[in-house]
C-alpha positions as CSV (number, residue, x, y, z in Angstrom):
1,M,-17.4,4.3,-12.3
2,I,-14.8,2.9,-14.1
3,A,-12.3,5.2,-14.1
4,F,-12.0,8.3,-10.9
5,G,-9.9,10.9,-9.5
6,P,-6.8,11.8,-10.1
7,V,-6.3,11.3,-6.2
8,P,-3.0,12.6,-4.3
9,S,-0.8,9.5,-3.6
10,R,2.3,9.5,-2.2
11,R,3.6,6.2,-3.9
12,L,2.5,7.2,-7.2
13,G,1.8,11.2,-7.5
14,R,-1.8,11.7,-9.3
15,S,-3.5,8.7,-9.9
16,L,-6.6,7.5,-12.1
17,G,-8.2,4.7,-10.7
18,V,-9.7,2.2,-12.7
19,N,-12.4,0.2,-10.7
20,N,-12.3,-3.1,-13.7
21,V,-14.3,-5.6,-11.3
22,P,-17.6,-4.8,-9.5
23,L,-17.5,-3.9,-5.8
24,K,-16.5,-6.7,-3.7
25,S,-15.3,-9.6,-6.7
26,C,-12.6,-11.0,-4.4
27,T,-10.6,-13.7,-3.4
28,Y,-10.1,-12.5,-0.2
29,S,-12.3,-11.3,2.7
30,C,-9.6,-9.7,4.6
31,V,-10.6,-8.8,8.0
32,Y,-9.3,-4.8,7.7
33,C,-11.1,-4.5,5.0
34,Q,-12.8,-1.1,4.3
35,L,-15.9,-2.1,2.1
36,G,-16.7,-4.9,4.1
37,R,-17.0,-9.1,4.4
38,T,-16.7,-10.2,0.9
39,P,-20.4,-11.9,0.6
40,A,-18.5,-14.8,-1.6
41,T,-14.8,-15.3,-2.8
42,M,-14.1,-16.0,-6.3
43,T,-10.7,-17.6,-8.2
44,E,-12.0,-18.1,-11.6
45,R,-10.2,-15.2,-14.1
46,R,-13.8,-13.5,-15.8
47,K,-14.8,-11.3,-17.9
48,F,-16.7,-7.7,-15.7
49,F,-16.4,-5.1,-18.8
50,E,-15.8,-4.8,-22.2
51,P,-11.9,-3.5,-22.7
52,E,-13.0,-0.9,-25.1
53,E,-15.4,0.2,-22.2
54,V,-12.6,0.8,-19.9
55,F,-10.4,2.2,-22.2
56,K,-13.2,4.6,-23.4
57,A,-14.3,5.7,-19.6
58,V,-10.3,6.3,-18.9
59,K,-9.5,8.6,-22.3
60,K,-12.8,10.6,-21.4
61,R,-12.0,11.3,-17.9
62,L,-8.4,12.4,-19.2
63,S,-10.3,14.4,-21.6
64,D,-12.4,16.2,-19.0
65,L,-9.3,16.8,-16.9
66,M,-7.4,18.4,-20.2
67,K,-10.7,20.6,-20.2
68,A,-10.9,21.3,-16.1
69,K,-7.2,22.3,-16.9
70,E,-6.3,19.9,-14.0
71,A,-2.6,19.3,-13.3
72,P,-1.4,15.5,-15.6
73,V,-1.9,12.4,-14.0
74,D,1.3,10.4,-13.2
75,F,-0.4,7.2,-13.2
76,I,-3.1,5.3,-14.3
77,T,-4.0,2.6,-11.4
78,F,-6.1,-0.4,-11.8
79,V,-7.4,-0.3,-7.9
80,P,-10.6,-1.8,-7.9
81,D,-13.3,-2.5,-5.1
82,G,-11.9,-6.1,-5.6
83,E,-9.0,-8.0,-6.6
84,P,-7.7,-6.8,-10.1
85,T,-6.7,-9.6,-11.4
86,L,-9.8,-11.5,-11.5
87,D,-10.3,-9.7,-14.8
88,I,-9.3,-11.7,-17.4
89,N,-9.2,-8.4,-19.4
90,L,-6.8,-7.1,-17.4
91,G,-3.5,-7.7,-19.8
92,R,-5.9,-6.6,-23.1
93,E,-6.9,-3.1,-20.5
94,I,-3.4,-2.2,-19.9
95,D,-3.0,-2.5,-23.8
96,L,-5.5,-0.3,-24.8
97,L,-4.2,2.5,-22.2
98,K,-0.4,2.1,-23.1
99,P,-0.6,4.4,-26.3
100,L,-2.1,7.1,-24.0
101,G,1.5,7.6,-22.8
102,I,0.6,7.4,-19.0
103,K,2.6,4.5,-16.8
104,I,0.1,2.0,-15.9
105,A,-0.1,0.6,-12.4
106,V,-1.7,-2.6,-10.6
107,I,-2.4,-2.8,-7.3
108,T,-3.2,-6.4,-6.1
109,N,-3.7,-8.5,-3.3
110,S,-1.0,-11.3,-4.9
111,S,-3.6,-14.2,-4.7
112,L,-3.9,-15.0,-8.4
113,I,-0.3,-14.2,-9.2
114,W,0.5,-18.3,-9.9
115,L,-1.3,-18.5,-12.5
116,E,0.6,-17.9,-15.8
117,D,-1.5,-15.5,-17.6
118,V,-1.8,-13.9,-14.5
119,K,2.0,-13.0,-14.0
120,E,1.6,-12.4,-18.0
121,D,-0.7,-9.3,-17.6
122,L,1.1,-8.1,-14.6
123,N,4.4,-7.8,-17.2
124,K,2.8,-5.5,-19.1
125,A,2.5,-2.5,-15.8
126,D,5.1,-0.2,-15.6
127,W,4.2,-0.1,-11.7
128,V,3.1,-3.1,-9.2
129,S,1.9,-3.9,-5.5
130,L,1.9,-7.3,-4.2
131,K,0.5,-8.0,-0.4
132,I,2.4,-9.5,1.9
133,D,0.8,-9.8,5.2
134,S,2.2,-13.1,6.4
135,T,4.2,-15.9,5.5
136,K,2.5,-18.5,7.8
137,E,-0.4,-20.1,6.6
138,D,-2.4,-19.9,9.8
139,I,-1.5,-16.2,10.2
140,W,-2.6,-15.7,6.0
141,R,-5.7,-17.4,6.5
142,R,-6.9,-15.6,10.1
143,I,-6.4,-12.0,8.9
144,N,-6.7,-12.8,4.8
145,R,-9.5,-14.8,4.9
146,P,-8.8,-16.0,1.5
147,D,-11.3,-18.8,-1.1
148,K,-10.6,-22.2,0.7
149,S,-9.3,-23.1,-2.9
150,L,-6.2,-20.7,-2.6
151,R,-2.6,-21.6,-1.1
152,L,-0.1,-20.0,0.4
153,Q,2.9,-21.4,-0.6
154,E,1.7,-21.7,-4.2
155,I,1.4,-17.7,-4.2
156,M,4.3,-17.2,-2.3
157,D,6.4,-19.1,-5.5
158,G,4.3,-17.2,-7.7
159,I,5.5,-14.0,-6.3
160,V,8.8,-15.4,-6.2
161,A,8.4,-15.9,-10.1
162,F,7.2,-13.0,-11.0
163,S,9.6,-10.6,-9.1
164,Q,12.3,-12.5,-11.2
165,A,10.8,-11.9,-14.7
166,F,9.0,-8.1,-14.3
167,K,11.2,-5.4,-15.4
168,G,8.9,-2.5,-14.0
169,E,9.1,-1.2,-10.7
170,L,8.0,-4.1,-7.7
171,T,7.0,-2.7,-4.4
172,T,5.4,-4.8,-1.6
173,E,2.7,-3.5,1.0
174,T,2.3,-5.3,4.6
175,M,-1.1,-4.8,6.2
176,L,-0.8,-4.9,10.2
177,V,-3.4,-5.7,12.5
178,K,-3.0,-6.1,16.1
179,G,-2.5,-9.6,17.8
180,I,-2.5,-11.3,14.8
181,N,0.7,-10.3,12.5
182,D,2.4,-7.2,14.5
183,D,4.9,-9.6,16.2
184,E,8.3,-9.5,16.1
185,K,8.4,-13.2,14.9
186,N,6.3,-13.0,12.4
187,M,7.9,-9.9,11.3
188,N,11.1,-11.1,11.1
189,E,9.6,-14.3,9.0
190,V,7.8,-11.6,6.2
191,S,10.6,-9.0,5.8
192,D,13.0,-11.9,5.0
193,F,10.7,-13.4,2.2
194,I,10.5,-9.5,1.2
195,A,14.3,-8.8,1.0
196,E,14.5,-12.2,-1.3
197,I,12.2,-10.2,-4.0
198,N,14.4,-7.6,-3.7
199,P,11.7,-5.1,-4.1
200,S,11.9,-1.5,-5.0
201,K,9.9,0.1,-1.3
202,A,8.4,-2.2,1.3
203,Y,5.4,-0.2,2.8
204,I,4.1,-0.7,5.8
205,A,0.1,-0.3,6.4
206,V,-2.5,-0.1,9.0
207,P,-6.2,0.0,9.5
208,T,-6.9,3.4,8.7
209,R,-10.7,3.5,8.0
210,P,-13.5,1.5,9.3
211,P,-12.6,-2.6,9.2
212,S,-15.2,-5.3,8.1
213,E,-14.6,-6.8,11.5
214,N,-15.4,-4.4,14.9
215,W,-12.5,-6.0,16.3
216,V,-10.0,-5.1,14.1
217,Q,-7.3,-2.9,15.5
218,P,-3.9,-1.3,14.4
219,P,-1.1,-1.7,16.4
220,D,0.6,0.2,19.1
221,E,3.3,2.2,18.1
222,A,6.2,0.4,19.5
223,A,4.8,-2.4,17.2
224,L,5.3,-0.2,14.6
225,N,8.5,1.0,15.3
226,L,9.9,-2.7,16.1
227,C,8.6,-3.5,12.6
228,F,10.1,-0.7,11.1
229,Q,13.1,-1.2,12.5
230,V,13.2,-5.1,11.7
231,F,12.5,-4.4,7.5
232,N,14.5,-1.7,7.9
233,S,17.1,-3.8,8.9
234,K,17.0,-6.0,6.1
235,L,15.5,-4.3,3.2
236,P,16.9,-1.2,2.1
237,R,14.0,1.2,1.6
238,V,10.9,0.8,3.3
239,E,8.3,3.2,4.2
240,Y,5.0,3.8,6.4
241,L,1.6,4.3,4.4
242,I,-0.7,5.1,7.9
243,G,-3.2,7.4,6.3
244,Y,-1.1,10.8,5.9
245,E,-0.1,12.0,2.3
246,G,2.7,14.2,3.9
247,D,5.6,14.7,1.2
248,S,7.7,17.3,3.5
249,F,11.1,15.3,4.0
250,A,13.9,18.4,4.3
251,F,13.7,21.7,6.6
252,S,11.2,23.9,4.4
253,G,10.3,26.1,6.8
254,D,7.2,25.0,8.7
255,V,9.0,22.9,11.2
256,E,5.7,20.8,12.3
257,G,4.8,20.1,8.9
258,D,8.2,18.8,8.3
259,I,8.4,16.9,11.1
260,L,5.1,15.0,10.7
261,G,5.3,14.5,7.1
262,I,8.8,12.8,7.9
263,T,6.9,10.7,10.8
264,A,4.5,9.5,8.6
265,V,6.6,8.1,6.3
266,H,9.0,6.6,8.9
267,P,10.4,6.5,12.7
268,M,12.8,9.9,13.6
269,R,15.0,9.6,16.4
270,E,15.2,12.0,19.2
271,D,18.5,13.3,17.8
272,A,17.5,13.9,14.3
273,V,13.9,15.2,15.3
274,R,16.7,17.7,17.8
275,S,18.6,18.5,14.8
276,L,15.8,20.0,12.4
277,L,14.5,21.5,15.4
278,A,18.2,23.2,15.5
279,K,17.7,24.1,12.1
280,A,14.3,25.8,12.4
281,N,15.6,27.5,15.6
282,A,12.9,26.2,17.7
283,G,12.2,24.4,20.7
284,W,11.5,20.9,21.7
285,S,8.0,22.5,22.8
286,V,7.3,22.1,18.9
287,V,7.1,18.3,20.1
288,Q,5.9,18.4,23.1
289,K,3.0,20.4,21.4
290,L,2.4,17.4,18.7
291,I,2.4,14.9,21.4
292,V,-0.3,17.4,23.6
293,Q,-2.3,17.4,20.7
294,G,-2.3,13.6,19.8
295,K,-0.6,14.1,16.3
296,L,2.9,12.9,17.1
297,V,3.6,9.4,19.6
298,E,7.0,8.9,21.7
299,T,8.0,5.3,21.8
300,E,11.6,3.3,22.1
301,Y,13.5,0.8,20.4
302,R,16.6,-0.9,21.6
303,G,17.0,1.8,24.5
304,M,16.5,4.7,22.0
305,K,13.6,7.3,21.3
306,F,11.6,7.9,18.4
307,Y,8.9,9.5,17.0
308,I,6.2,8.6,14.8
309,R,3.1,10.3,13.4
310,T,-0.2,9.1,14.8
311,P,-1.9,7.1,11.7
312,S,-4.9,9.0,10.5
313,K,-8.3,7.9,10.9
314,S,-9.4,9.1,7.2
315,G,-6.9,6.7,5.3
316,N,-5.2,7.3,2.2
């Protein structure tokens, strides 16, 4: 199916997905990929579908949603079962979809962004997410398992060049895997590089669905909190992307939902939690209950207690 959804997305609202490349047509074979290993990585851009076929599939899906009186779509998002920039017709497809009046998003692993035609295609989008898991060649090769022809420095140079020219909203996503890229040194280097490209928001993700390699584990809560604090010290807007689409960021009357919604996006310091509880006329037993239920975890950073929502097992 070329067009699917829309699905709820904390980043993009109601997102209508576009699957513009076949399953596992990818430049990477990431150890955490929920779709399994890539049988054979590729880097040569090629045609997978006719651009008009993609346009017709999206237009039909939108028409069906309208007939069903569904809520409007916020974004049309290229988020296929592979790497969307491998599609040589990506730019043409964006051109065809633009007149529909819905913003266009592309979620890419960044691997081909050093190519001029890829940068040109991505520049047509309204919102782009770039994957940056590490800035070190050995860690990058271990976690992303790229095609042998790819070079990390070339990709990083392409990211910088793209960020300087892109007029839309730029975001980044960093996937953390326990024991590979979740240490403080790697996080400092990654956040320094991300700060250089100045995205509107930097997302921190962890594996929440069964990965391609069964040894892959998410970082523990202390490492996750450490990563957030390192990123937050250098970047203006940082959020978790850990498998929960919570959207309560102020007191709404449901204090448990509020705490879980906030801590799914960023850690809450103990004093902030107590302040929220006071607004709700609720006691600390609410927090203790969530911890016992396995929904909330207490951790420490520089002598202060923080609370983090336990990553969902169902993903987002």
